[in-house]
C-alpha positions in Angstrom: 0.3 -0.3 -0.1 1.3 3.1 -0.5 -0.1 7.1 0.1 1.3 10.2 -0.9 0.3 13.6 -2.9 -0.5 14.0 -6.4 -1.1 16.9 -8.5 -3.5 18.7 -9.9 -3.3 17.9 -13.2 -4.2 13.6 -14.0 -4.5 13.6 -17.6 -1.9 10.7 -17.1 -2.6 9.4 -13.3 -2.6 5.6 -13.6 -6.0 5.0 -12.5 -6.5 1.2 -12.4 -10.0 -0.1 -11.1 -11.7 -2.9 -10.3 -15.4 -3.6 -11.8 -18.1 -0.7 -9.7 -14.8 0.5 -7.6 -14.4 3.8 -5.9 -12.9 6.8 -7.6 -11.7 10.2 -7.7 -11.2 13.1 -10.8 -8.6 14.8 -8.3 -7.1 15.0 -5.5 -3.9 16.1 -3.4 -4.0 12.4 -2.3 -3.6 9.0 -2.9 -3.5 5.4 -2.5 -2.2 2.2 -4.4 -3.6 -1.8 -3.8 -1.3 -4.5 -5.1 -2.1 -7.9 -5.4 -0.1 -10.6 -4.0 2.0 -10.8 -7.1 2.9 -7.3 -6.8 0.5 -5.9 -9.4 -1.5 -3.0 -8.8 -5.1 -4.0 -8.5 -6.8 -0.3 -7.2 -5.2 3.3 -7.7 -7.4 6.6 -7.4 -6.8 10.3 -5.9 -8.7 11.0 -2.6 -9.2 13.7 -0.8 -9.8 17.5 -2.1 -6.6 19.6 -4.3 -4.2 21.8 -2.5 -1.1 22.6 -1.8 -1.3 21.5 1.3 -3.3 18.8 1.3 -2.4 15.2 1.6 -3.0 11.6 2.6 -0.7 11.3 5.5 -1.2 7.7 7.0 -3.1 4.4 5.9 -4.2 1.0 8.2 -6.1 -2.1 7.4 -8.1 -3.7 9.9 -10.7 -6.5 9.8 -14.2 -4.7 10.9 -15.0 -6.4 14.4 -19.2 -6.2 13.5 -20.3 -8.4 10.7 -20.0 -8.9 7.2 -16.4 -8.7 9.0 -15.0 -7.0 5.7 -11.4 -5.5 5.2 -11.0 -2.7 5.4 -8.3 0.6 4.5 -8.4 3.2 6.9 -7.3 7.0 5.9 -6.4 9.6 7.2 -4.3 13.0 6.1 -5.8 16.8 6.0 -8.4 18.6 2.9 -8.7 22.0 2.8 -11.6 24.3 2.8 -13.8 24.0 -1.0 -12.6 27.7 -2.6 -15.2 30.6 -2.6 -17.5 30.1 -5.4 -16.5 26.9 -6.5 -13.4 25.7 -7.8 -11.5 23.5 -10.1 -10.6 20.5 -8.2 -13.9 20.0 -6.0 -13.6 19.3 -2.2 -13.4 16.0 0.4 -15.8 13.0 -0.8 -17.9 12.4 2.5 -19.7 9.8 3.0 -21.8 9.4 6.5 -21.9 6.1 8.5 -24.9 3.9 8.2 -24.6 3.5 12.1 -26.9 5.0 14.0 -25.1 8.3 16.4 -22.5 7.7 14.5 -19.7 10.6 14.4 -20.0 12.4 11.5 -18.8 16.6 9.6 -20.2 16.8 6.6 -18.2 20.3 5.4 -14.7 21.7 6.5 -15.3 24.2 9.4 -12.8 26.4 8.2 -8.9 26.2 6.6 -7.9 23.2 7.1 -9.9 20.0 8.3 -8.5 16.8 9.1 -10.3 14.2 7.8 -10.6 9.6 8.8 -12.0 7.5 6.4 -12.9 3.9 5.8 -12.9 1.8 2.3 -13.8 -1.6 2.0 -10.8 -3.7 0.0 -12.9 -7.2 0.9 -14.9 -7.0 -2.7 -16.6 -4.1 -2.9 -14.0 -0.8 -3.6 -16.0 1.3 -1.8 -15.9 4.2 0.4 -17.8 3.1 3.7 -17.5 6.3 5.8 -15.8 9.5 5.3 -15.9 12.5 7.9 -14.0 16.0 7.8 -12.9 16.3 11.7 -11.6 19.7 12.5 -12.7 23.8 13.8 -12.2 26.8 12.3 -8.6 26.4 12.0 -5.4 24.1 10.3 -6.1 20.4 11.2 -4.4 17.9 10.0 -4.6 13.8 10.7 -1.5 12.4 10.6 -1.3 8.7 12.5 -3.1 5.3 12.5 -3.0 2.6 15.4 -5.5 -0.4 15.8 -6.4 -1.6 19.5 -7.9 -5.2 20.0 -10.8 -4.8 23.1 -10.5 -7.7 25.1 -14.7 -7.9 24.6 -13.8 -8.6 20.8 -13.9 -4.6 19.5 -11.9 -2.6 17.2 -10.9 0.6 18.4 -9.1 2.8 15.5 -6.5 5.9 17.2 -6.4 8.9 14.9 -3.7 11.2 16.0 -2.6 14.6 14.8 -2.1 18.4 15.2 -4.4 21.1 15.6 -4.8 25.2 15.6 -8.6 25.9 16.4 -9.5 27.4 18.7 -13.6 26.6 18.4 -12.0 22.4 18.9 -14.0 21.7 22.0 -16.8 24.3 21.7 -18.1 23.4 18.1 -21.7 23.6 17.7 -24.0 20.4 18.0 -20.6 18.1 18.1 -17.7 16.6 20.7 -14.7 16.4 18.6 -12.9 15.3 21.8 -15.8 14.0 24.1 -14.2 13.6 27.9 -15.1 9.1 28.9 -14.1 10.4 32.2 -12.3 7.6 35.3 -9.7 10.5 35.4 -8.8 9.7 31.5 -6.0 12.7 30.3 -8.3 15.6 28.5 -8.8 18.6 27.3 -10.3 20.2 25.3 -8.5 23.6 24.5 -5.9 25.4 22.9 -2.7 26.1 25.5 -0.5 27.2 22.5 -0.9 28.1 18.4 -1.1 24.2 18.1 -1.8 21.7 20.0 -1.8 17.3 18.8 -4.7 15.9 19.5 -5.2 12.1 19.9 -8.9 10.8 19.1 -10.5 7.1 19.7 -13.3 5.6 17.5 -15.1 2.9 18.0 -14.5 0.8 14.8 -18.4 -1.1 15.7 -20.0 2.4 16.4 -18.0 4.4 14.0 -18.9 7.1 17.0 -15.6 8.9 19.0 -15.5 7.0 22.5 -12.1 9.5 23.7 -10.2 12.4 22.4 -7.9 15.3 23.8 -5.5 17.5 22.8 -1.9 17.5 23.9 0.9 20.0 23.7 2.1 23.3 25.5 2.0 27.0 24.9 4.1 26.7 21.4 3.5 24.7 18.7 2.7 20.8 19.1 1.6 17.8 17.2 1.0 13.8 18.1 2.5 12.8 14.4 2.9 9.3 15.3 0.3 6.7 17.2 0.8 2.7 18.0 -0.3 0.4 20.0 2.8 -2.1 21.9 2.0 -6.1 23.1 0.0 -5.5 26.0 -2.3 -2.5 25.1 -0.1 0.0 25.8 -0.4 3.3 23.6 2.6 5.2 22.5 2.3 8.2 21.1 5.4 11.0 18.9 5.5 14.0 17.9 7.3 17.3 18.6 6.7 20.6 20.3 8.4 23.9 20.7 
């Protein structure tokens, strides 16, 4: 699997599209799926086009609910749609079919993070895709999965944000507090903070979110799960 950036000019882009698969005419991110013979099975841009738009990380997982299909989770960031329209479109968003799931249908301003899920087990469709962000610059940087004792799957998403309204955006809880003494903060301490989100794969609901950082510029650029279900983070701080 590959991910990265692509140009607005995609006349010669090497599309490889299984019959009926999701594809996009443009985008600043892309992914490539190879088969076991290392031949390209699926290749398409994803996201919206902008100088600072990226698909930054991807992860393969098996859904924890029926039909237990194999999926590709992706995260990155997408620029707000250009006022009055533009030639490159915007992020393709798809609400989850599950009730009470997290869904942000449009950018809240600046650059918003996103996370999305695509089926790679047969239908090759975009199952779920949403913005995440506020009035500033928000970026999705890393993904990891953790299998719970009850058989469920948690997807962890990390990145950074400059949005001053990230904890108070109307009608949507972007950083839920699970209680129980878990680290939690939903207001910026500096110009930008790192963030960590936990998404319940069985419900497509955010079950925990917190900002991480100090009085200057901070980001959580990688998240991983170690044996024993330890959660590891790394990033940078000023």
